[in-house]
Residue frames as qw, qx, qy, qz and C-alpha x, y, z in Angstrom:
[[0.605, 0.768, 0.101, 0.185, -13.61, -21.24, 17.80],
 [0.688, -0.335, 0.075, 0.640, -9.90, -20.63, 17.49],
 [0.019, -0.709, 0.111, 0.696, -8.25, -17.46, 16.16],
 [0.086, -0.181, 0.702, 0.684, -7.67, -18.85, 12.65],
 [0.077, 0.522, 0.828, 0.190, -11.38, -19.81, 12.30],
 [0.020, 0.801, 0.340, -0.492, -12.36, -16.30, 13.42],
 [0.117, -0.495, 0.405, 0.760, -10.13, -14.92, 10.77],
 [0.082, 0.109, 0.852, 0.506, -11.60, -17.09, 8.10],
 [0.042, 0.657, 0.747, -0.091, -15.28, -16.46, 9.21],
 [0.048, -0.768, -0.110, 0.629, -14.64, -12.64, 9.31],
 [0.091, -0.358, 0.597, 0.712, -12.99, -12.80, 5.85],
 [0.083, 0.327, 0.892, 0.303, -15.89, -14.79, 4.46],
 [0.021, 0.752, 0.575, -0.321, -18.43, -12.40, 5.87],
 [0.022, 0.741, -0.171, -0.649, -16.69, -9.48, 4.19],
 [0.811, 0.528, 0.251, -0.032, -16.59, -11.59, 0.95],
 [0.030, 0.835, -0.523, -0.165, -12.81, -11.34, 0.72],
 [0.916, 0.261, -0.281, 0.114, -10.67, -13.95, -0.97],
 [0.800, -0.433, 0.024, 0.414, -7.38, -15.03, 0.74],
 [0.556, 0.282, 0.189, 0.759, -5.51, -13.10, -1.93],
 [0.043, -0.783, -0.196, -0.588, -7.44, -9.91, -1.17],
 [0.647, -0.761, -0.053, 0.019, -6.90, -10.21, 2.55],
 [0.793, -0.224, 0.097, 0.558, -3.19, -10.93, 2.09],
 [0.360, 0.523, 0.185, 0.750, -2.93, -7.74, -0.19],
 [0.279, -0.843, -0.131, -0.441, -4.76, -5.55, 2.30],
 [0.717, -0.691, 0.084, 0.045, -2.64, -6.81, 5.23],
 [0.265, 0.803, -0.532, 0.043, 0.60, -6.83, 3.30],
 [0.592, -0.370, 0.709, -0.101, 1.15, -10.57, 4.10],
 [0.137, 0.239, -0.881, -0.385, 1.86, -13.61, 2.07],
 [0.753, -0.056, -0.281, -0.592, -1.21, -15.69, 0.91],
 [0.711, 0.014, -0.692, 0.122, 0.41, -18.82, 2.21],
 [0.154, 0.111, -0.624, 0.758, 0.77, -17.25, 5.59],
 [0.555, -0.076, 0.058, -0.826, -2.98, -16.31, 5.69],
 [0.805, 0.006, -0.495, -0.327, -3.82, -19.90, 4.86],
 [0.541, 0.097, -0.724, 0.417, -1.55, -21.21, 7.55],
 [0.148, -0.134, 0.449, -0.871, -3.05, -18.90, 10.06],
 [0.681, -0.056, -0.085, -0.725, -6.64, -19.84, 9.10],
 [0.830, 0.071, -0.530, -0.161, -5.82, -23.54, 9.12],
 [0.733, -0.658, 0.073, -0.156, -4.24, -23.47, 12.42],
 [0.851, 0.260, -0.220, 0.400, -0.69, -24.37, 11.33],
 [0.352, 0.220, -0.342, 0.843, 0.46, -21.23, 13.03],
 [0.391, -0.725, -0.565, -0.048, -1.37, -20.49, 16.27],
 [0.443, -0.613, -0.109, 0.645, 1.18, -18.08, 17.78],
 [0.413, 0.730, 0.336, 0.428, 0.52, -15.01, 15.44],
 [0.404, -0.017, -0.182, 0.896, 2.88, -12.04, 15.82],
 [0.030, 0.682, 0.490, -0.543, 1.01, -9.06, 17.27],
 [0.032, 0.462, -0.307, -0.832, 2.05, -6.80, 14.34],
 [0.116, -0.057, -0.841, -0.525, 0.54, -9.35, 11.85],
 [0.051, -0.518, -0.847, 0.108, -2.66, -9.69, 13.81],
 [0.035, 0.632, 0.223, -0.741, -3.16, -5.99, 14.01],
 [0.086, 0.286, -0.564, -0.770, -2.77, -5.82, 10.17],
 [0.117, -0.243, -0.924, -0.270, -5.30, -8.61, 9.70],
 [0.017, -0.598, -0.647, 0.472, -7.79, -7.00, 12.16],
 [0.071, 0.568, -0.013, -0.820, -7.66, -3.75, 10.31],
 [0.176, 0.150, -0.710, -0.665, -8.05, -5.35, 6.93],
 [0.197, -0.326, -0.920, -0.093, -11.05, -7.36, 8.29],
 [0.269, -0.525, -0.139, -0.796, -12.63, -4.15, 9.82],
 [0.774, -0.529, -0.337, -0.082, -12.49, -5.66, 13.27],
 [0.317, -0.822, 0.393, -0.263, -10.35, -5.69, 16.38],
 [0.393, 0.372, -0.825, 0.161, -7.55, -7.87, 17.58],
 [0.396, -0.150, 0.653, -0.627, -9.72, -8.44, 20.68],
 [0.807, 0.224, 0.092, -0.538, -12.36, -10.00, 18.57],
 [0.695, 0.453, -0.551, -0.092, -10.00, -12.17, 16.69],
 [0.186, 0.332, -0.825, 0.417, -8.63, -13.36, 19.98],
 [0.308, -0.304, -0.899, 0.069, -12.08, -14.39, 21.28],
 [0.041, 0.431, 0.493, -0.755, -14.08, -11.40, 22.44],
 [0.223, 0.482, 0.724, 0.441, -17.11, -11.31, 20.09],
 [0.057, -0.879, -0.426, 0.207, -18.60, -8.23, 21.72],
 [0.318, -0.558, 0.238, 0.728, -15.52, -6.29, 20.66],
 [0.234, 0.143, 0.680, 0.681, -16.43, -6.71, 17.07],
 [0.025, -0.765, -0.628, -0.140, -19.95, -5.53, 17.62],
 [0.262, -0.825, -0.147, 0.479, -18.75, -2.47, 19.56],
 [0.376, -0.293, 0.399, 0.784, -16.31, -1.67, 16.76],
 [0.150, 0.401, 0.676, 0.600, -18.85, -1.56, 14.05],
 [0.186, -0.817, -0.541, 0.072, -21.40, 0.34, 16.19],
 [0.283, -0.767, 0.002, 0.575, -18.93, 3.12, 17.21],
 [0.363, -0.068, 0.571, 0.734, -17.43, 3.16, 13.71],
 [0.068, 0.562, 0.686, 0.456, -20.84, 3.78, 12.02],
 [0.232, -0.862, -0.388, 0.229, -21.97, 6.23, 14.73],
 [0.354, -0.591, 0.145, 0.710, -18.82, 8.40, 14.17],
 [0.289, 0.223, 0.612, 0.701, -19.68, 8.77, 10.53],
 [0.038, -0.803, -0.590, -0.073, -22.79, 10.74, 11.50],
 [0.146, 0.521, -0.070, 0.838, -22.84, 14.52, 11.66],
 [0.015, 0.077, -0.630, 0.773, -23.62, 16.19, 15.02],
 [0.587, -0.021, 0.067, -0.806, -27.48, 16.58, 14.44],
 [0.795, 0.074, -0.509, -0.323, -27.83, 13.06, 13.32],
 [0.372, 0.140, -0.793, 0.462, -25.69, 11.84, 16.32],
 [0.235, -0.067, 0.506, -0.827, -28.07, 13.58, 18.64],
 [0.742, 0.050, -0.173, -0.646, -31.16, 12.17, 16.89],
 [0.698, 0.135, -0.703, -0.024, -29.62, 8.76, 17.14],
 [0.166, 0.075, -0.731, 0.658, -28.86, 9.06, 20.89],
 [0.510, -0.019, 0.210, -0.834, -32.56, 10.21, 21.34],
 [0.791, 0.089, -0.410, -0.445, -33.80, 7.18, 19.59],
 [0.556, 0.118, -0.786, 0.244, -31.57, 4.85, 21.53],
 [0.070, -0.093, 0.615, -0.780, -32.73, 6.35, 24.87],
 [0.678, -0.014, -0.007, -0.735, -36.33, 5.97, 23.79],
 [0.786, 0.102, -0.575, -0.202, -35.83, 2.25, 22.94],
 [0.304, 0.110, -0.793, 0.517, -34.00, 1.62, 26.26],
 [0.355, -0.080, 0.368, -0.855, -36.93, 3.19, 28.07],
 [0.786, 0.072, -0.235, -0.567, -39.36, 0.95, 26.19],
 [0.650, 0.161, -0.734, 0.112, -37.23, -2.05, 26.90],
 [0.097, 0.134, -0.713, 0.681, -37.05, -1.28, 30.62],
 [0.519, -0.011, 0.223, -0.825, -40.85, -0.72, 30.79],
 [0.859, 0.146, -0.059, -0.488, -42.05, -3.65, 28.79],
 [0.722, -0.312, 0.611, 0.092, -39.06, -6.10, 28.80],
 [0.125, 0.470, -0.699, -0.524, -37.32, -7.77, 25.90],
 [0.825, 0.235, 0.367, -0.361, -39.63, -9.84, 23.76],
 [0.002, 0.429, -0.795, -0.429, -38.16, -12.48, 21.44],
 [0.841, 0.247, 0.234, -0.420, -40.23, -14.45, 19.02],
 [0.612, -0.191, 0.698, 0.319, -38.87, -17.48, 17.40],
 [0.578, 0.693, 0.421, 0.084, -40.80, -16.54, 14.17],
 [0.172, 0.977, -0.112, -0.065, -38.45, -13.52, 13.91],
 [0.564, -0.545, 0.541, 0.302, -35.19, -15.54, 14.19],
 [0.627, 0.698, -0.254, -0.235, -33.21, -15.88, 11.06],
 [0.873, -0.214, 0.362, 0.247, -31.13, -18.95, 10.33],
 [0.268, 0.867, -0.347, -0.237, -27.91, -17.75, 8.71],
 [0.683, -0.331, 0.628, 0.173, -26.32, -21.18, 8.46],
 [0.739, 0.505, 0.413, 0.167, -27.01, -21.26, 4.76],
 [0.291, 0.950, -0.042, 0.109, -25.33, -18.02, 4.27],
 [0.155, -0.793, 0.585, -0.074, -22.05, -18.82, 6.17],
 [0.998, 0.014, 0.052, -0.009, -20.97, -22.24, 4.81],
 [0.317, -0.771, 0.520, 0.183, -17.44, -22.81, 5.63],
 [0.929, 0.368, -0.031, 0.038, -15.54, -24.60, 2.82],
 [0.671, -0.517, 0.327, 0.419, -12.03, -25.71, 3.31],
 [0.275, 0.767, -0.408, -0.412, -9.58, -24.33, 0.68],
 [0.943, 0.304, -0.112, -0.074, -8.61, -26.89, -1.87],
 [0.599, -0.599, 0.465, 0.257, -5.33, -28.77, -0.82],
 [0.758, 0.605, -0.242, -0.038, -2.65, -29.35, -3.45],
 [0.815, -0.405, 0.292, 0.294, 0.35, -31.58, -3.13],
 [0.453, 0.864, -0.218, 0.043, 3.33, -29.96, -4.79],
 [0.893, -0.033, -0.051, 0.446, 6.98, -31.03, -5.15],
 [0.122, -0.978, 0.170, 0.004, 9.48, -28.70, -3.48],
 [0.841, 0.384, -0.239, 0.297, 13.08, -29.19, -4.66],
 [0.550, 0.094, -0.361, 0.747, 14.77, -27.03, -2.01],
 [0.270, -0.846, -0.363, 0.282, 14.75, -24.11, 0.36],
 [0.379, 0.620, 0.021, 0.687, 15.83, -20.46, 0.03],
 [0.434, -0.244, -0.450, 0.741, 17.22, -18.21, 2.72],
 [0.119, -0.857, -0.244, -0.439, 15.16, -15.35, 4.08],
 [0.660, -0.694, -0.041, 0.285, 18.04, -14.32, 6.31],
 [0.208, -0.810, 0.401, 0.373, 21.78, -13.60, 5.90],
 [0.607, 0.525, -0.508, -0.311, 22.03, -15.96, 2.96],
 [0.641, -0.304, 0.704, -0.022, 22.86, -19.65, 2.60],
 [0.027, 0.163, -0.863, -0.477, 23.56, -22.33, -0.08],
 [0.702, 0.075, -0.108, -0.700, 20.25, -23.13, -1.81],
 [0.416, -0.166, 0.878, -0.167, 19.67, -26.56, -0.39],
 [0.686, 0.195, -0.379, -0.589, 18.42, -28.83, -3.04],
 [0.783, -0.194, 0.527, -0.268, 16.96, -32.15, -1.84],
 [0.136, -0.252, 0.891, 0.352, 18.15, -35.34, -3.48],
 [0.033, -0.459, -0.852, -0.251, 14.57, -36.29, -3.58],
 [0.162, -0.368, -0.070, -0.913, 12.18, -33.40, -3.76],
 [0.022, 0.212, 0.807, -0.551, 9.92, -33.08, -0.72],
 [0.196, -0.507, -0.671, -0.503, 6.16, -33.16, -1.20],
 [0.013, -0.162, -0.457, 0.874, 4.34, -30.34, 0.64],
 [0.028, 0.652, 0.740, 0.161, 0.61, -29.71, 0.89],
 [0.037, -0.109, -0.064, 0.991, -0.55, -26.11, 0.23],
 [0.188, 0.586, 0.735, -0.286, -3.96, -24.68, 0.36],
 [0.215, 0.779, 0.114, -0.577, -5.92, -22.49, -1.99],
 [0.706, 0.702, 0.090, -0.030, -5.42, -21.55, -5.64],
 [0.722, -0.248, 0.306, 0.569, -2.03, -22.01, -7.09],
 [0.121, 0.665, -0.247, -0.694, -0.37, -19.42, -9.47],
 [0.813, 0.506, 0.092, -0.274, -1.25, -20.17, -13.10],
 [0.805, 0.479, -0.231, 0.263, 2.29, -20.40, -14.23],
 [0.364, -0.820, 0.438, -0.057, 5.35, -21.03, -12.03],
 [0.677, 0.496, -0.541, 0.061, 8.60, -22.82, -12.59],
 [0.477, 0.133, -0.705, 0.508, 9.83, -23.60, -8.99],
 [0.593, -0.705, -0.179, -0.345, 8.41, -23.90, -5.51],
 [0.473, 0.321, -0.579, 0.582, 10.68, -23.31, -2.53],
 [0.580, -0.671, -0.438, 0.146, 10.49, -23.39, 1.20],
 [0.038, 0.841, -0.189, 0.506, 11.39, -20.19, 3.01],
 [0.780, -0.352, -0.389, 0.341, 13.95, -20.47, 5.72],
 [0.362, 0.005, -0.196, 0.911, 14.39, -17.46, 8.01],
 [0.068, -0.759, -0.554, 0.337, 12.66, -14.36, 9.26],
 [0.262, -0.285, 0.159, 0.908, 14.23, -11.54, 7.19],
 [0.151, -0.214, -0.542, -0.798, 11.14, -11.19, 5.00],
 [0.181, -0.567, -0.753, 0.280, 8.64, -11.12, 7.82],
 [0.537, 0.086, 0.665, -0.512, 5.79, -10.22, 8.00],
 [0.649, 0.404, -0.280, -0.581, 5.07, -11.06, 4.36],
 [0.772, 0.250, -0.582, -0.058, 6.89, -14.24, 4.21],
 [0.699, -0.576, 0.341, -0.253, 7.10, -16.51, 7.36],
 [0.043, -0.457, 0.888, 0.039, 9.63, -19.21, 8.07],
 [0.348, 0.114, 0.927, -0.087, 8.32, -22.40, 6.52],
 [0.574, 0.605, 0.179, -0.522, 6.06, -20.69, 3.85],
 [0.624, 0.186, 0.613, 0.448, 6.12, -22.00, 0.28],
 [0.167, 0.704, -0.110, -0.681, 6.89, -19.43, -2.38],
 [0.756, 0.431, 0.461, 0.171, 6.35, -19.82, -6.11],
 [0.229, -0.609, 0.377, 0.660, 9.00, -18.59, -8.49],
 [0.747, 0.641, 0.175, 0.015, 8.87, -17.80, -12.22],
 [0.690, -0.214, 0.294, 0.625, 12.29, -18.10, -13.76],
 [0.401, 0.853, 0.183, 0.279, 13.34, -14.81, -15.45],
 [0.564, -0.186, -0.110, 0.797, 16.11, -12.35, -15.50],
 [0.004, 0.526, 0.289, 0.800, 13.74, -9.47, -16.48],
 [0.393, -0.582, -0.600, 0.384, 13.15, -7.60, -13.15],
 [0.089, 0.689, 0.077, 0.715, 12.32, -4.24, -12.05],
 [0.075, 0.293, -0.553, 0.776, 12.79, -2.23, -8.85],
 [0.528, -0.216, 0.299, -0.765, 10.60, -3.39, -5.91],
 [0.865, 0.044, -0.368, -0.339, 9.99, -6.92, -6.96],
 [0.709, -0.457, 0.518, -0.142, 10.51, -9.91, -4.71],
 [0.645, 0.537, -0.530, -0.124, 13.18, -12.08, -6.22],
 [0.889, -0.333, 0.269, 0.165, 15.26, -15.22, -5.56],
 [0.498, 0.801, -0.315, 0.108, 18.83, -14.79, -6.42],
 [0.878, -0.152, -0.125, 0.436, 22.40, -16.11, -5.92],
 [0.041, 0.950, -0.213, 0.224, 24.94, -13.78, -4.48],
 [0.097, 0.629, -0.740, 0.218, 28.54, -15.08, -4.16],
 [0.376, 0.093, -0.921, -0.039, 27.28, -18.67, -4.15],
 [0.038, 0.260, 0.803, -0.534, 24.57, -18.17, -1.49],
 [0.067, -0.506, -0.694, -0.507, 20.74, -17.86, -2.10],
 [0.033, 0.211, 0.389, -0.896, 18.41, -15.14, -1.01],
 [0.001, 0.700, 0.672, 0.243, 14.77, -14.26, -0.98],
 [0.243, -0.423, -0.176, 0.855, 14.84, -10.45, -0.92],
 [0.339, 0.881, 0.299, -0.141, 13.25, -7.32, -2.45],
 [0.643, 0.165, 0.219, 0.715, 15.34, -5.93, -5.19],
 [0.027, -0.904, -0.092, 0.416, 16.31, -2.22, -5.19],
 [0.623, 0.325, 0.361, 0.613, 17.45, -0.84, -8.52],
 [0.025, -0.958, -0.118, 0.260, 18.74, 2.72, -8.60],
 [0.474, 0.832, -0.240, 0.163, 21.54, 4.82, -10.20],
 [0.286, -0.720, 0.609, -0.170, 23.72, 3.83, -7.33],
 [0.226, 0.305, -0.921, -0.084, 23.30, 0.12, -8.29],
 [0.700, -0.252, -0.578, -0.335, 21.58, -2.90, -7.02],
 [0.149, -0.318, 0.728, -0.589, 20.78, -3.83, -3.37],
 [0.493, -0.306, -0.806, -0.115, 18.82, -6.75, -1.68],
 [0.283, -0.389, 0.265, -0.835, 16.34, -5.38, 0.84],
 [0.215, -0.252, -0.919, 0.216, 14.78, -7.31, 3.74],
 [0.376, -0.636, -0.374, -0.561, 11.22, -6.50, 4.94],
 [0.716, -0.587, -0.320, 0.200, 12.30, -7.29, 8.49],
 [0.073, 0.958, -0.146, 0.237, 14.04, -4.03, 9.76],
 [0.678, -0.628, 0.361, 0.123, 16.53, -5.89, 11.86],
 [0.778, 0.037, 0.418, 0.468, 18.37, -6.93, 8.70],
 [0.072, -0.671, 0.228, 0.701, 20.58, -4.37, 6.74],
 [0.719, 0.655, -0.047, -0.229, 20.33, -3.93, 2.97],
 [0.762, -0.195, 0.480, 0.388, 22.91, -6.00, 1.10],
 [0.324, 0.814, -0.208, -0.435, 24.64, -3.96, -1.58],
 [0.891, 0.192, 0.345, 0.224, 25.87, -5.55, -4.69],
 [0.103, -0.778, 0.383, 0.487, 29.21, -4.44, -6.23],
 [0.637, 0.610, -0.375, -0.285, 30.79, -5.17, -9.49],
 [0.085, 0.478, -0.865, 0.127, 33.00, -7.60, -7.92],
 [0.583, -0.030, 0.675, -0.451, 30.17, -9.72, -6.58],
 [0.096, -0.038, -0.902, -0.418, 28.93, -12.84, -8.44],
 [0.396, 0.238, 0.430, -0.776, 25.24, -12.09, -8.78],
 [0.158, -0.096, -0.829, -0.528, 22.60, -14.27, -10.63],
 [0.546, 0.015, 0.207, -0.812, 18.95, -13.83, -10.65],
 [0.205, 0.114, 0.972, -0.006, 16.79, -17.05, -10.38],
 [0.085, -0.498, -0.703, -0.500, 13.43, -15.54, -10.79],
 [0.248, -0.308, 0.119, -0.911, 10.60, -13.45, -9.38],
 [0.077, 0.191, 0.881, -0.426, 8.19, -14.44, -6.65],
 [0.246, -0.387, -0.603, -0.653, 4.59, -14.71, -7.71]]
């Protein structure tokens, strides 16, 4: 079982949708799908830690140490007890260990439960969509529009209403948007502070978070190594739409 399969299995056991996991981990839903499907096997440590926390497990378990998941839940639940109940639990555990040492471990096949019907792995539904171009998640670039739109397969549910699908190029919006992710855009000029937008600035395209304040507009990267881009009155600024 690879790391993507472990993420998916743990998510299913917690009855979380991909969208719910993406929200808890503050990652893009497309990134979660790509992790689970094995398209990205080299997952950044920061993203893995966020996913592990959202899935109530550890990075060690997701990387292939199943006992780490068991220990996490045992210790987590034990720590929720008050001191008297902790002592009672320890006494009970010691009693059971003594019984096990005296009589051995007895396992009856009649007591085994088949969980296979409860953990049916279903592949997310694939969709073939037309992508007319790419948008920069970096320092800006011309919005490359293909002469012939490229067909890309994406998995899971698509947004109900979108006008444009674009490929992300760059790392300035990590960890939420990875290089190569597909984003869905609704064309609008009606935006508010904190939204993820696609926009033109002086002839170059950007995928950024918009900051709106009394001091003006600025384009913000999620990756801290990129500085905010302030927009002045002399700049040519055009909003394409918001990211869904």
